[in-house]
C-alpha positions in Angstrom: -89.2 -146.9 80.8 -86.1 -147.1 78.6 -83.3 -149.6 79.1 -80.3 -148.3 80.9 -77.9 -150.9 79.5 -77.9 -154.0 77.3 -75.8 -157.1 77.3 -73.3 -158.0 74.6 -71.3 -161.2 74.3 -67.6 -161.5 73.4 -68.0 -164.8 71.5 -70.0 -166.0 68.5 -73.6 -166.9 68.9 -73.8 -165.5 72.5 -71.3 -168.1 73.7 -68.6 -165.8 75.3 -68.5 -163.8 78.4 -71.3 -161.1 78.6 -70.7 -157.5 79.5 -73.2 -154.7 80.1 -73.0 -151.6 77.9 -74.9 -148.3 78.3 -77.7 -147.7 75.8 -77.4 -143.9 76.1 -75.1 -141.7 78.1 -76.5 -140.2 81.3 -75.9 -136.6 80.1 -76.0 -136.6 76.2 -74.3 -133.6 74.7 -76.0 -131.3 72.1 -74.7 -131.9 68.5 -73.2 -135.3 69.1 -74.6 -138.5 67.7 -75.2 -141.7 69.7 -75.6 -144.9 67.8 -77.2 -147.8 69.6 -75.5 -151.2 69.4 -77.2 -153.6 67.1 -78.0 -156.9 68.9 -78.5 -159.6 66.2 -81.5 -161.8 67.0 -82.9 -163.3 63.8 -83.6 -162.3 60.2 -87.0 -161.8 58.6 -88.5 -164.1 55.9 -87.3 -162.9 52.4 -90.7 -161.4 51.2 -91.3 -159.6 54.5 -87.7 -158.2 54.4 -88.1 -157.0 50.8 -91.3 -155.1 51.7 -89.7 -153.6 54.9 -86.3 -152.8 53.4 -84.2 -154.8 55.8 -83.6 -158.4 56.8 -82.9 -157.4 60.4 -85.9 -157.0 62.7 -83.9 -154.8 65.0 -83.3 -152.2 62.3 -86.9 -151.9 61.1 -88.4 -148.6 62.2 -91.5 -147.6 60.3 -92.5 -144.0 60.0 -95.6 -143.0 61.9 -98.7 -142.5 59.7 -99.9 -139.0 59.0 
């Protein structure tokens, strides 16, 4: 089951007031883009990040094998 909303925080380091935001609209429209919010959690070790192409674990999306 997909998340319906996620929490974001208004302050640095998750210290401010939290608010819920929708992950996707209930009725997405054809031809429009929907970019998910990036929630910063932690960065990868340098060598792992170099091999995966990003330091952010949340942005790593490997292509499925053929």
